[in-house]
VEXDREN-2710 file (C-alpha; in Angstrom, 1 decimal):
% VEXDREN-2710
k/r/px/py/pz
1/MET/7.0/22.7/27.4
2/LYS/4.0/24.7/26.2
3/PRO/0.8/22.7/25.7
4/PHE/-0.3/21.6/22.3
5/LEU/-3.9/22.5/22.0
6/ALA/-6.8/20.7/20.2
7/SER/-8.8/22.7/17.8
8/PHE/-11.7/24.7/19.3
9/PHE/-15.2/23.8/18.3
10/VAL/-17.8/26.1/16.8
11/PHE/-21.4/25.0/17.5
12/LEU/-23.9/25.3/14.7
13/LEU/-27.2/23.7/14.1
14/LEU/-28.3/23.0/10.6
15/ALA/-31.3/21.1/9.2
16/PRO/-30.2/17.8/7.6
17/LEU/-30.1/17.8/3.8
18/ALA/-32.5/15.7/1.9
19/VAL/-30.9/12.5/0.7
20/SER/-31.1/11.3/-2.9
21/ALA/-31.8/7.7/-3.7
22/SER/-28.5/5.8/-3.7
23/PHE/-26.8/3.2/-1.5
24/LEU/-28.1/4.3/1.9
25/PRO/-27.2/2.6/5.1
26/ASN/-29.7/1.6/7.8
27/ASP/-28.0/3.4/10.7
28/SER/-30.5/5.1/12.9
29/TYR/-29.0/8.6/12.9
30/TYR/-27.9/8.5/9.3
31/GLY/-30.4/11.2/8.5
32/ASN/-28.4/13.6/10.6
33/GLN/-25.2/13.1/8.5
34/TRP/-25.9/15.7/5.8
35/TYR/-22.2/15.9/4.9
36/LEU/-22.1/12.3/3.5
37/THR/-24.4/13.3/0.7
38/ARG/-22.4/16.4/0.0
39/ILE/-19.2/14.5/-0.6
40/LYS/-21.2/11.9/-2.6
41/ALA/-20.5/9.1/-0.2
42/PRO/-23.7/7.1/-1.0
43/ALA/-22.7/6.9/-4.7
44/ALA/-19.2/5.9/-3.7
45/TRP/-20.6/3.2/-1.5
46/GLU/-22.2/1.6/-4.5
47/LYS/-18.6/0.8/-5.6
48/ILE/-16.9/0.3/-2.2
49/ASN/-18.0/1.0/1.3
50/SER/-15.4/-0.6/3.6
51/SER/-11.6/-0.6/3.9
52/PRO/-10.9/-3.6/6.2
53/ASN/-7.2/-3.7/5.3
54/ILE/-6.5/-0.1/6.1
55/THR/-5.3/1.1/9.5
56/VAL/-5.9/4.7/10.5
57/ALA/-4.2/6.0/13.6
58/VAL/-6.3/8.6/15.5
59/ILE/-3.8/10.6/17.6
60/ASP/-6.2/12.6/19.8
61/ALA/-7.6/12.8/23.3
62/GLY/-8.5/9.1/23.3
63/VAL/-11.1/6.9/21.7
64/GLU/-13.7/4.9/23.6
65/ILE/-12.7/1.5/22.4
66/ASP/-15.8/-0.2/23.7
67/HIS/-18.2/2.2/22.0
68/PRO/-21.0/0.1/20.4
69/ASP/-20.5/1.7/17.0
70/LEU/-16.7/1.6/17.1
71/ARG/-15.6/-1.5/19.0
72/ASP/-15.8/-3.8/15.9
73/ASN/-13.5/-1.5/14.0
74/ILE/-10.8/-0.9/16.7
75/TRP/-7.4/-2.1/15.6
76/ILE/-6.1/-5.1/17.5
77/ASN/-2.4/-5.9/17.9
78/ARG/-2.5/-9.6/17.2
79/GLN/1.1/-10.1/18.4
80/GLU/0.2/-9.0/21.9
81/ILE/-1.4/-11.2/24.6
82/PRO/-3.8/-9.1/26.7
83/ASN/-3.1/-8.4/30.3
84/ASN/-0.1/-10.7/30.8
85/GLN/2.2/-7.8/31.7
86/ILE/4.7/-8.9/28.9
87/ASP/5.8/-7.0/25.8
88/ASP/5.0/-10.0/23.6
89/ASP/5.8/-8.3/20.3
90/HIS/8.9/-6.5/21.7
91/ASN/7.8/-3.1/20.4
92/GLY/8.5/-1.4/23.8
93/PHE/4.9/-1.3/25.0
94/ILE/3.4/-3.9/27.4
95/ASP/-0.2/-5.1/26.7
96/ASP/-0.8/-2.6/23.9
97/VAL/-3.6/-4.7/22.4
98/SER/-5.7/-1.7/21.2
99/GLY/-3.2/1.2/21.1
100/TRP/-1.6/3.3/23.8
101/ASP/-2.2/6.2/26.2
102/PHE/0.9/8.5/25.8
103/VAL/-0.4/10.9/28.4
104/GLN/-0.5/8.4/31.3
105/ASN/1.7/5.7/29.7
106/LEU/-1.0/3.1/29.9
107/PRO/-2.3/0.4/27.4
108/ASP/-5.8/1.8/27.5
109/PRO/-6.2/4.6/25.0
110/SER/-9.7/5.6/26.1
111/PRO/-10.5/9.0/27.7
112/LYS/-10.0/9.0/31.5
113/PHE/-12.4/11.6/32.8
114/ASP/-9.6/13.2/34.8
115/GLU/-10.4/16.2/37.0
116/GLY/-11.1/19.2/34.9
117/TRP/-12.3/17.3/31.8
118/THR/-14.4/19.1/29.3
119/GLU/-17.3/17.8/27.2
120/SER/-15.4/18.6/23.9
121/GLY/-12.1/17.3/25.2
122/VAL/-13.3/13.9/26.5
123/SER/-15.3/13.1/23.4
124/HIS/-13.1/14.7/20.7
125/GLY/-11.2/11.5/19.7
126/THR/-14.3/9.4/19.8
127/MET/-16.2/11.8/17.5
128/VAL/-13.3/11.9/15.1
129/ALA/-13.1/8.1/15.0
130/GLY/-16.9/7.8/14.4
131/ILE/-16.9/10.3/11.5
132/MET/-14.1/8.5/9.9
133/ALA/-15.0/4.8/10.5
134/ALA/-18.1/4.1/12.6
135/VAL/-19.5/0.7/11.7
136/GLY/-21.9/1.3/8.8
137/ASN/-25.2/-0.4/8.0
138/ASN/-25.5/-2.0/11.4
139/TYR/-29.0/-0.7/12.4
140/LYS/-27.5/1.6/15.1
141/GLY/-26.0/5.0/15.5
142/ILE/-24.2/6.6/12.6
143/SER/-22.2/5.6/9.5
144/GLY/-18.5/6.3/9.0
145/VAL/-17.2/7.6/5.7
146/THR/-15.8/4.1/5.6
147/TRP/-17.9/1.4/7.2
148/LYS/-15.0/-0.7/8.2
149/ALA/-11.4/0.1/8.9
150/LYS/-8.8/-0.6/11.6
151/ILE/-9.0/2.4/14.0
152/MET/-5.7/2.6/16.0
153/PRO/-6.4/4.8/19.0
154/LEU/-3.4/6.7/20.4
155/ARG/-4.1/9.1/23.2
156/ALA/-1.7/12.1/23.1
157/LEU/-4.0/14.8/24.4
158/ASN/-5.6/14.9/27.9
159/ASP/-9.4/15.2/28.6
160/LYS/-9.3/18.9/28.0
161/GLY/-7.8/18.6/24.6
162/GLU/-4.4/19.7/25.7
163/GLY/-1.1/17.8/25.4
164/HIS/2.6/18.0/24.9
165/ILE/4.5/17.7/21.6
166/GLY/6.6/14.9/23.1
167/ALA/3.5/12.7/23.4
168/VAL/2.4/13.4/19.9
169/VAL/5.9/12.5/18.6
170/ARG/5.9/9.2/20.4
171/ALA/2.4/8.5/19.1
172/ILE/3.4/9.2/15.5
173/ASP/6.4/6.9/15.9
174/TYR/4.2/4.2/17.4
175/ALA/1.7/4.5/14.5
176/VAL/4.5/4.2/12.0
177/HIS/6.2/1.2/13.6
178/ASN/2.9/-0.7/14.2
179/GLY/1.5/-0.6/10.7
180/ALA/-0.7/2.5/10.4
181/ASP/-1.5/3.5/6.8
182/ILE/-3.0/6.9/7.6
183/ILE/-2.5/9.2/10.7
184/ASN/-5.2/11.6/11.6
185/LEU/-4.2/14.7/13.5
186/SER/-7.2/16.8/14.4
187/PHE/-5.5/19.3/16.6
188/VAL/-3.4/22.5/16.0
189/GLY/-0.7/24.6/17.5
190/PHE/1.2/27.8/16.5
191/ASN/4.7/27.0/17.6
192/TYR/7.1/25.2/15.2
193/SER/8.7/22.0/16.6
194/GLN/11.7/20.4/15.0
195/ALA/10.9/17.2/16.9
196/LEU/7.4/17.0/15.4
197/GLN/8.7/17.9/12.0
198/ASP/11.1/15.1/12.2
199/ALA/8.4/12.6/13.3
200/ILE/6.2/13.6/10.4
201/GLN/9.2/13.2/8.1
202/ARG/9.7/9.7/9.4
203/ALA/6.1/8.9/8.8
204/TYR/6.2/10.3/5.3
205/ASP/9.4/8.4/4.5
206/ALA/7.7/5.2/5.7
207/GLY/4.8/5.7/3.3
208/VAL/2.2/6.8/5.9
209/ILE/-0.2/9.4/4.9
210/VAL/-0.7/12.2/7.5
211/VAL/-3.9/14.3/7.6
212/ALA/-4.2/17.4/9.7
213/ALA/-6.9/20.0/10.6
214/ALA/-6.2/23.5/9.3
215/GLY/-7.4/25.0/12.5
216/ASN/-10.5/26.9/13.9
217/GLU/-8.7/29.6/15.7
218/GLN/-9.9/33.1/15.0
219/GLN/-8.1/36.4/15.7
220/ASP/-10.3/39.4/16.1
221/GLY/-13.2/37.5/14.6
222/GLU/-11.2/36.4/11.5
223/ALA/-9.8/33.0/10.7
224/TYR/-6.1/32.7/10.3
225/ASN/-4.3/33.0/7.0
226/THR/-1.7/30.2/7.1
227/ASP/0.6/32.1/4.8
228/LYS/1.0/34.7/7.5
229/THR/0.3/32.6/10.6
230/PRO/1.4/29.0/10.0
231/ILE/-0.8/26.4/11.7
232/TYR/0.9/23.2/12.8
233/PRO/1.0/20.3/12.1
234/ALA/-0.8/21.2/8.8
235/CYS/2.1/23.4/7.7
236/TYR/4.9/20.9/8.1
237/ASP/6.3/20.2/4.7
238/GLY/9.5/18.6/3.6
239/LYS/12.8/20.4/3.1
240/ASN/12.5/20.0/-0.6
241/GLY/8.8/21.0/-0.7
242/GLU/7.4/17.5/-0.2
243/ASN/3.7/17.6/0.7
244/MET/4.1/15.6/3.9
245/VAL/0.8/16.6/5.5
246/ILE/-2.6/16.9/3.9
247/GLY/-4.0/20.1/5.4
248/VAL/-7.8/20.2/5.5
249/ALA/-10.0/23.4/5.7
250/ALA/-13.7/23.3/6.5
251/THR/-16.7/24.2/4.3
252/ASP/-20.3/24.5/5.1
253/ALA/-23.5/23.0/3.6
254/LEU/-23.2/25.4/0.7
255/ASP/-19.6/24.6/-0.1
256/GLN/-18.5/28.0/1.3
257/LYS/-15.5/28.3/3.7
258/THR/-16.7/28.5/7.3
259/ASP/-16.0/31.6/9.2
260/PHE/-13.7/29.8/11.6
261/SER/-11.6/27.7/9.1
262/SER/-8.0/28.7/8.3
263/TYR/-7.1/29.3/4.7
264/GLY/-4.0/30.0/2.6
265/PHE/-2.0/29.3/-0.5
266/LYS/0.3/27.3/1.6
267/CYS/-0.6/24.4/4.0
268/ILE/-4.2/23.9/2.7
269/ASP/-4.6/21.0/0.3
270/LEU/-8.4/20.7/0.1
271/THR/-11.6/21.1/2.0
272/ALA/-14.3/18.9/3.4
273/PRO/-17.5/19.6/5.3
274/GLY/-16.9/20.8/8.8
275/VAL/-20.2/22.0/10.3
276/SER/-23.1/20.4/12.1
277/PHE/-21.7/16.9/12.7
278/TYR/-23.7/14.3/14.7
279/SER/-21.3/11.6/15.8
280/THR/-20.2/9.1/18.4
281/ILE/-19.3/10.5/21.8
282/THR/-17.6/9.0/24.8
283/HIS/-20.2/7.4/27.1
284/GLY/-20.6/9.8/30.0
285/GLY/-19.2/12.7/28.1
286/ASN/-22.5/14.7/28.0
287/PRO/-22.9/16.1/31.5
288/ASN/-26.6/16.6/30.9
289/ASP/-27.2/13.1/29.6
290/PRO/-24.4/10.8/30.6
291/ASP/-26.0/7.7/29.0
292/LYS/-25.7/9.1/25.5
293/TYR/-23.4/7.4/23.0
294/TYR/-24.2/9.9/20.2
295/ASP/-24.5/13.7/20.2
296/GLY/-24.3/16.8/18.0
297/PHE/-24.0/19.1/16.4
298/TRP/-20.2/19.7/16.4
299/SER/-18.2/21.8/14.0
300/GLY/-14.6/22.3/13.2
301/THR/-11.7/21.5/10.9
302/SER/-11.2/18.5/13.2
303/MET/-14.3/17.0/11.6
304/ALA/-13.2/17.9/8.1
305/ALA/-9.9/16.2/8.6
306/ALA/-11.7/13.0/9.8
307/VAL/-13.8/13.1/6.6
308/ILE/-10.6/13.1/4.6
309/SER/-8.9/10.3/6.5
310/GLY/-12.0/8.1/6.0
311/SER/-12.0/9.0/2.3
312/LEU/-8.3/8.2/1.9
313/ALA/-9.0/4.8/3.5
314/LEU/-11.6/4.0/0.9
315/ILE/-9.4/5.2/-2.0
316/ALA/-6.6/3.0/-0.7
317/GLU/-8.8/0.0/-0.4
318/ALA/-10.3/0.5/-3.9
319/ASN/-7.0/-0.1/-5.5
320/PRO/-4.3/-1.9/-3.3
321/GLN/-1.7/-1.3/-6.0
322/LEU/-1.7/2.5/-5.4
323/ARG/1.3/4.0/-3.6
324/PRO/0.7/6.7/-1.0
325/ALA/1.6/9.5/-3.4
326/GLU/-0.8/8.1/-5.9
327/ILE/-3.6/7.8/-3.3
328/VAL/-3.1/11.5/-2.4
329/LYS/-2.9/12.5/-6.0
330/ILE/-6.3/10.9/-6.7
331/LEU/-7.8/12.6/-3.7
332/LEU/-6.7/16.0/-4.7
333/GLN/-7.3/15.7/-8.5
334/THR/-10.9/14.5/-8.1
335/THR/-12.3/17.3/-5.9
336/ASP/-15.2/19.6/-6.8
337/ASN/-14.2/23.1/-7.8
338/ILE/-15.7/25.5/-5.2
339/SER/-13.9/28.7/-6.3
340/ARG/-17.1/30.3/-7.7
341/LEU/-18.6/30.0/-4.2
342/ASN/-15.6/31.4/-2.5
343/PRO/-14.5/34.4/-4.6
344/ASN/-12.6/35.9/-1.6
345/TYR/-10.4/32.8/-1.2
346/LEU/-9.4/31.9/-4.7
347/GLY/-6.5/29.5/-4.6
348/GLN/-6.5/29.5/-0.8
349/LEU/-8.8/26.4/-0.3
350/GLY/-6.6/23.8/-1.9
351/SER/-7.8/21.8/-4.9
352/GLY/-11.5/22.0/-3.9
353/ARG/-14.0/20.0/-1.8
354/VAL/-13.6/16.2/-1.7
355/ASN/-15.7/14.2/-4.0
356/LEU/-15.6/10.6/-2.7
357/GLU/-17.5/9.0/-5.6
358/ARG/-15.1/10.4/-8.2
359/ALA/-12.1/9.5/-6.2
360/VAL/-12.9/5.8/-5.7
361/THR/-14.0/5.6/-9.3
362/VAL/-10.6/6.8/-10.6
363/ALA/-8.9/4.5/-8.1
364/GLN/-10.8/1.5/-9.4
365/GLU/-10.3/2.5/-13.0
366/GLY/-6.6/2.4/-12.4
367/LEU/-6.9/-1.1/-11.1
368/TYR/-8.6/-2.3/-14.2
369/SER/-6.5/-0.3/-16.7
370/HIS/-4.3/-3.3/-17.3
371/LEU/-5.0/-7.0/-17.7
372/ALA/-2.4/-9.5/-16.6
373/ARG/-1.9/-12.6/-18.7
374/LEU/0.2/-15.7/-18.5
375/MET/3.2/-16.2/-20.7
376/ILE/3.7/-20.0/-21.3
377/SER/6.5/-21.5/-23.3
378/PRO/8.3/-24.9/-23.4
379/ALA/11.5/-25.2/-21.4
380/THR/13.0/-27.2/-24.2
381/THR/12.7/-27.0/-28.0
382/THR/11.0/-30.3/-28.5
383/ALA/7.4/-29.0/-28.0
384/SER/5.4/-26.4/-29.9
385/SER/7.9/-23.6/-30.7
386/SER/5.6/-20.7/-29.7
387/LEU/5.1/-18.3/-26.8
388/GLU/1.5/-18.6/-25.7
389/ILE/-0.5/-15.8/-24.1
390/ARG/-3.2/-17.3/-21.8
391/ASP/-5.7/-16.2/-19.3
392/LYS/-5.2/-17.5/-15.7
393/SER/-7.3/-20.6/-16.4
394/GLY/-5.0/-21.6/-19.3
395/VAL/-7.2/-20.6/-22.2
396/ILE/-4.9/-19.6/-25.1
397/LEU/-5.5/-16.0/-26.3
398/ASP/-2.6/-15.6/-28.6
399/ALA/0.6/-17.4/-29.8
400/TRP/3.8/-16.2/-31.3
401/PRO/6.5/-18.2/-33.1
402/LEU/9.6/-18.4/-30.9
403/SER/12.3/-19.0/-33.5
404/GLU/15.7/-18.5/-31.9
405/ALA/14.1/-17.9/-28.4
406/ALA/12.7/-21.5/-28.2
407/GLY/13.5/-22.9/-24.8
408/GLY/14.3/-19.5/-23.3
409/ILE/12.6/-17.6/-20.6
410/PHE/10.5/-14.5/-20.8
411/ALA/9.8/-11.4/-18.6
412/ALA/7.8/-8.2/-19.1
413/GLY/7.8/-4.6/-18.2
414/ASP/7.6/-1.1/-19.6
415/VAL/11.2/-0.5/-20.7
416/ASP/10.6/2.4/-23.1
417/GLY/8.1/4.4/-21.1
418/ASN/5.2/4.2/-23.5
419/GLY/2.8/3.0/-20.8
420/GLU/2.6/-0.7/-21.9
421/ASP/4.6/-3.7/-21.1
422/GLU/7.1/-5.0/-23.6
423/ILE/7.9/-8.7/-23.6
424/ILE/11.6/-9.5/-23.1
425/SER/13.1/-12.9/-24.1
426/ALA/16.3/-14.5/-23.0
427/ALA/18.1/-16.8/-25.5
428/PRO/18.4/-20.4/-24.0
429/ALA/21.6/-22.3/-23.3
430/GLY/23.4/-23.3/-26.5
431/GLN/22.7/-20.0/-28.3
432/GLU/24.4/-16.6/-28.3
433/PRO/23.3/-14.5/-25.3
434/TYR/20.8/-12.2/-27.0
435/VAL/18.0/-10.3/-25.3
436/SER/15.0/-9.7/-27.6
437/ILE/12.4/-7.0/-27.0
438/TYR/8.9/-7.5/-28.4
439/GLY/5.8/-5.2/-28.5
440/PRO/2.5/-6.5/-27.1
441/ASP/1.5/-7.5/-30.6
442/GLY/4.6/-9.7/-31.0
443/THR/6.6/-7.5/-33.3
444/LEU/10.4/-7.4/-32.6
445/ARG/11.5/-4.0/-31.4
446/GLY/15.1/-4.7/-30.7
447/LYS/17.8/-7.2/-29.6
448/PHE/21.3/-7.0/-28.2
449/LEU/24.0/-9.1/-26.6
450/VAL/24.2/-9.2/-22.8
451/TYR/27.4/-11.2/-22.5
452/GLU/30.3/-12.1/-24.8
453/ARG/29.1/-13.8/-28.0
454/ASN/30.9/-17.0/-27.2
455/PHE/29.2/-17.5/-23.9
456/LYS/26.3/-19.9/-24.6
457/GLY/25.3/-21.0/-21.1
458/GLY/22.0/-19.2/-21.1
459/PHE/20.9/-16.5/-18.6
460/SER/18.2/-15.6/-16.3
461/LEU/16.1/-12.4/-16.8
462/ALA/14.2/-9.8/-14.8
463/VAL/12.6/-6.5/-15.7
464/ALA/12.1/-3.6/-13.2
465/ASP/12.8/0.0/-12.6
466/VAL/16.0/-0.3/-10.6
467/ASN/17.2/3.3/-10.8
468/ASP/13.8/5.0/-10.2
469/ASP/13.8/6.8/-13.5
470/GLY/10.3/5.7/-14.5
471/LEU/11.6/3.2/-17.0
472/ALA/12.1/-0.5/-16.4
473/GLU/15.6/-1.8/-16.8
474/ILE/16.6/-5.3/-18.0
475/VAL/18.5/-7.3/-15.5
476/VAL/20.3/-10.5/-16.5
477/GLY/22.2/-13.2/-14.6
478/ALA/24.7/-15.6/-16.3
479/GLY/23.7/-19.2/-16.5
480/ALA/25.7/-22.3/-15.6
481/GLY/29.3/-22.3/-16.8
482/GLY/29.7/-18.5/-16.4
483/GLY/30.6/-16.5/-13.4
484/PRO/27.8/-15.2/-11.2
485/HIS/27.7/-12.0/-13.3
486/VAL/24.7/-9.7/-13.0
487/ARG/24.3/-7.0/-15.6
488/ILE/21.8/-4.2/-16.0
489/PHE/20.8/-2.7/-19.4
490/ASP/18.3/-0.1/-20.7
491/HIS/16.0/-1.0/-23.6
492/LYS/18.6/0.2/-26.1
493/GLY/21.2/-2.2/-24.8
494/LEU/23.3/0.4/-23.0
495/LEU/25.0/-1.2/-20.0
496/LYS/23.9/0.7/-16.8
497/GLY/25.6/-1.4/-14.2
498/GLN/27.1/-4.8/-13.3
499/PHE/28.4/-6.8/-10.4
500/PHE/29.1/-10.4/-9.2
501/ALA/26.4/-11.7/-6.9
502/PHE/28.5/-14.6/-5.5
503/ALA/32.1/-15.6/-5.4
504/LYS/33.6/-15.1/-8.9
505/ASN/34.7/-18.7/-9.1
506/PHE/31.1/-20.0/-8.7
507/ARG/29.9/-21.6/-12.0
508/GLY/26.5/-22.8/-11.1
509/GLY/24.7/-19.8/-12.6
510/VAL/22.8/-17.0/-11.0
511/ASN/19.0/-16.5/-11.2
512/VAL/17.7/-13.0/-10.8
513/ALA/14.4/-11.2/-10.0
514/ALA/13.7/-7.5/-9.2
515/GLY/11.1/-5.6/-7.4
516/ASN/10.4/-2.9/-4.8
517/ILE/10.8/-5.0/-1.7
518/ASP/11.5/-2.2/0.7
519/GLY/8.5/-0.1/-0.5
520/GLN/10.8/2.9/-1.3
521/GLY/11.8/4.2/-4.6
522/ALA/13.9/2.0/-6.9
523/ALA/13.5/-1.7/-7.2
524/GLU/16.0/-4.0/-5.6
525/ILE/17.7/-6.9/-7.4
526/ILE/17.4/-10.4/-5.8
527/ALA/20.0/-13.0/-6.8
528/VAL/19.9/-16.7/-6.0
529/PRO/22.3/-19.5/-7.0
530/GLY/21.8/-22.2/-9.5
531/GLN/22.8/-25.8/-8.8
532/GLY/25.9/-26.3/-6.6
533/GLY/25.4/-23.2/-4.5
534/ALA/24.1/-22.9/-1.0
535/PRO/20.5/-21.7/-0.9
536/GLU/21.4/-18.1/-0.1
537/VAL/19.1/-15.2/-1.2
538/LYS/21.0/-11.9/-1.7
539/ILE/19.5/-8.5/-2.1
540/PHE/21.4/-5.8/-4.1
541/ASP/20.8/-2.2/-5.2
542/ARG/21.6/-1.3/-8.8
543/ARG/25.2/-0.5/-8.0
544/GLY/25.7/-4.0/-6.6
545/HIS/25.8/-2.9/-3.0
546/LEU/24.5/-5.8/-0.7
547/GLN/21.3/-4.7/1.1
548/GLY/20.6/-8.0/2.8
549/GLN/20.9/-11.8/2.6
550/PHE/19.4/-14.9/4.2
551/PHE/19.1/-18.7/3.6
552/ALA/15.9/-19.9/2.1
553/PHE/16.5/-23.6/3.0
554/GLU/19.0/-25.5/5.1
555/LYS/22.6/-24.6/4.1
556/ASN/23.5/-28.1/2.8
557/PHE/20.9/-28.0/0.1
558/LYS/22.7/-27.4/-3.2
559/GLY/20.0/-28.0/-5.8
560/GLY/19.7/-24.3/-6.7
561/LEU/16.8/-21.9/-6.4
562/GLN/14.3/-20.1/-8.6
563/VAL/13.1/-16.6/-7.6
564/ALA/10.3/-14.1/-8.3
565/VAL/9.3/-10.8/-6.8
566/ALA/5.8/-9.4/-6.4
567/ASN/3.4/-7.8/-4.0
568/VAL/1.2/-10.8/-3.0
569/ASP/-0.5/-9.3/0.0
570/GLY/-1.4/-5.8/-1.2
571/ARG/-1.1/-3.0/1.2
572/SER/-0.8/-5.0/4.4
573/ASP/3.0/-4.3/4.8
574/ARG/3.1/-0.9/3.2
575/TYR/3.3/-1.8/-0.5
576/LYS/6.4/-3.9/-0.2
577/ASP/7.0/-6.7/-2.8
578/GLU/7.7/-10.1/-1.4
579/ILE/10.5/-12.5/-2.4
580/ILE/9.1/-15.8/-3.7
581/ILE/11.5/-18.7/-3.6
582/ALA/11.2/-22.1/-5.3
583/PRO/13.7/-25.0/-4.7
584/GLY/15.6/-26.6/-7.6
585/PHE/16.4/-30.3/-8.1
586/GLY/16.4/-32.7/-5.2
587/ARG/14.0/-31.2/-2.8
588/GLU/10.3/-31.3/-2.0
589/PRO/8.4/-28.5/-3.9
590/TRP/7.9/-26.2/-1.0
591/LEU/7.3/-22.6/-2.2
592/LYS/8.4/-20.0/0.3
593/ILE/7.4/-16.3/0.5
594/PHE/9.8/-13.9/2.4
595/SER/9.8/-10.3/3.4
596/ASN/12.7/-8.0/2.5
597/LYS/14.2/-8.8/5.9
598/GLY/14.2/-12.6/5.3
599/GLU/11.2/-13.2/7.5
600/LEU/9.2/-16.3/6.3
601/LYS/5.6/-15.1/5.6
602/LYS/4.1/-18.1/4.0
603/THR/5.1/-21.6/2.8
604/PHE/3.1/-24.2/0.9
605/MET/3.5/-27.1/-1.5
606/ALA/3.4/-26.2/-5.2
607/TYR/3.1/-29.8/-6.3
608/GLY/2.9/-33.2/-4.8
609/ARG/5.5/-34.1/-2.3
610/ASN/7.1/-36.7/-4.6
611/TRP/8.1/-34.2/-7.3
612/GLN/11.6/-33.0/-6.6
613/GLY/12.7/-31.8/-10.0
614/GLY/12.1/-28.2/-9.4
615/PHE/9.7/-25.7/-11.0
616/SER/9.7/-22.2/-12.6
617/VAL/7.9/-19.4/-10.8
618/ALA/6.5/-16.0/-11.8
619/ALA/3.9/-13.7/-10.3
620/GLY/1.4/-11.0/-11.3
621/ASP/-2.1/-9.8/-10.5
622/LEU/-4.2/-12.1/-12.7
623/ASP/-7.6/-11.2/-11.2
624/ASN/-7.3/-7.4/-10.7
625/ASP/-7.7/-7.5/-7.0
626/GLY/-4.5/-5.5/-6.4
627/ARG/-2.6/-8.6/-5.1
628/ALA/-0.2/-10.7/-7.2
629/ASP/-1.0/-14.3/-7.8
630/ILE/1.8/-16.9/-8.0
631/VAL/2.3/-19.1/-11.1
632/VAL/4.4/-22.2/-11.2
633/GLY/5.4/-24.5/-14.1
634/ALA/7.0/-27.9/-13.6
635/LYS/10.6/-28.4/-14.8
636/PRO/11.7/-31.1/-17.3
637/GLY/10.8/-34.6/-16.2
638/ALA/7.2/-34.1/-15.1
639/THR/3.9/-33.5/-16.9
640/PRO/3.6/-29.9/-18.2
641/HIS/1.6/-28.9/-15.1
642/VAL/0.9/-25.1/-14.5
643/ARG/-0.7/-24.1/-11.3
644/VAL/-1.8/-20.6/-10.0
645/PHE/-1.9/-19.8/-6.3
646/SER/-3.0/-16.8/-4.3
647/GLY/-0.4/-15.2/-2.0
648/LYS/-2.0/-17.1/0.9
649/GLY/-1.3/-20.4/-0.9
650/ASP/-4.9/-21.1/-2.1
651/LEU/-4.9/-23.0/-5.4
652/LEU/-6.8/-20.9/-7.9
653/GLU/-6.2/-22.6/-11.2
654/SER/-4.5/-25.8/-12.5
655/PHE/-4.0/-27.0/-16.1
656/TYR/-1.6/-28.7/-18.5
657/ALA/0.2/-26.3/-20.8
658/PHE/1.0/-29.0/-23.4
659/PRO/-0.1/-32.6/-24.1
660/GLU/0.2/-34.6/-20.9
661/SER/2.9/-36.8/-22.6
662/PHE/5.2/-33.8/-22.9
663/SER/7.9/-33.8/-20.2
664/GLY/10.2/-31.1/-21.4
665/GLY/9.2/-28.6/-18.7
666/VAL/7.2/-25.3/-18.7
667/ASN/8.5/-21.8/-18.4
668/VAL/6.0/-19.3/-17.0
669/GLY/5.8/-15.5/-16.9
670/VAL/3.2/-12.7/-16.5
671/VAL/2.7/-9.7/-18.8
672/ASN/0.3/-6.7/-18.4
673/PHE/-1.7/-5.6/-21.4
674/ILE/-3.6/-2.3/-21.6
675/ASN/-7.3/-2.9/-21.1
END
């Protein structure tokens, strides 16, 4: 197989730019990092400077994992026990605590100084890692674009900067399977590889953002036009035009395209500075001064790609609710227009030069564009007949008369595509099975029957986009006395689908929730039984096809379950919502959080051990940190106690929804209002 070459370097020496007053780190060589001011990093750092929850895989010629400016940011595989010669996490790699060397098949991803090593080759990956995420503000060395991130070093190129596509493919798959959010590919080649295309497709499908250098190669003194000479991996796109790789060209201190950087209408998504970089190097990598840990001045699209990977990490951290496509969209839509400075390359340098300040500002504005509020109502009709909108500490902000919805449950979502949540109510048991749709001001916008008029057993309710059309659908599950019938409607009452979640003769009722638990496309529907059914959790698509199932408690527990779905841990498992389960009558109030595979992620007591009457559960991001909080309300028989927890089980708020003497139960929900 032909070697897959790393980008060549162009050496330039520029005087560092003057730095304007802003958030400046104390790193000793920060003055050499002119490019950080060019992309407005200091201004961005006033808003956010670190991305500790983001993992960036550096697939390169190795990274010195013990470098003093990198070691605190090196990814650690917590499931692996070091040096025990056992594959503890069963991922196919023994002792891969800090990544893997796919060149020599070893657990140490550092450069090896093998015979024939070159200065640029042995330090390339270490330089890239430093530009991206060297520890910032630590009184030493340099500052990364992000001051803290999880650098996953994967060595796929040798100490000359050469390698084979097979090693790159294995490294990409490793990064995907072991939790990378971003993959940096600062190398290029000219030969198309179906295997590499397929690996990048797998990464894209898994929600991993791939960044690649546009290439420094020059032909007869001219940089390559990627429209005529595709450069890989930057030019790998999906079969249907999906932008699977963020291709990065290089600009200089004047925002002009460098002589060496590739360009083109295709493959190039944006630019970043790519000249005169002073960065971390592998110790021993400078033949003239082997004790050096830092050196310069390096140039190349490899450096520009690293700037973009670090920028993406900060954008992602700034708003944990953003999906990969949204993160990339913000990156590309917030660039500075440099067309005037590059008249010979109009439209051939992507959307412009990265502007980090603008990007993180837009990301954070999205996080605060909505305010989540509690919906509190009595579970019976004997208390105040109103739906109360409250903040997370229980302060009443608004109240609406419930009329025929008294005692019913509520959910919320944007069912008509107007950008704001509607509040959906379900008629309680004893009344005709109407769904009512309210605007955020409490005005009734519509109502319709979801079951036959003579069925008065009540029903459960969920709101989510289950067919990936951009509008939330209304999902209902028949209450006790009816079959386990799940039905899906649009906001006009048009039936979009239906199925039975359990055996048709089961009459204990079915409780439903919906959310994007696999991190891909449409939301899934989660169904759990009411009283009398085994504690089985079933996952369906909108057509009623079973996607998975598991037991939340021991099989002989028949007290029924309550369910909610929300992303309680942000981006840590690639945007997937979790399944939140609460037991019904007859069991200690253990709240359990599961993955879409049925793996128990967290469990904690929602109330005191003696309370075994069950509780309602809902979830939403009540403090705008990008992670959903969990809200519980005691069922009838207890004081009207509402509690709010983080996804880690930390108690955040606790209050009584009604007078302490009221024991009719509390229904809880969460709604998002436009801020």
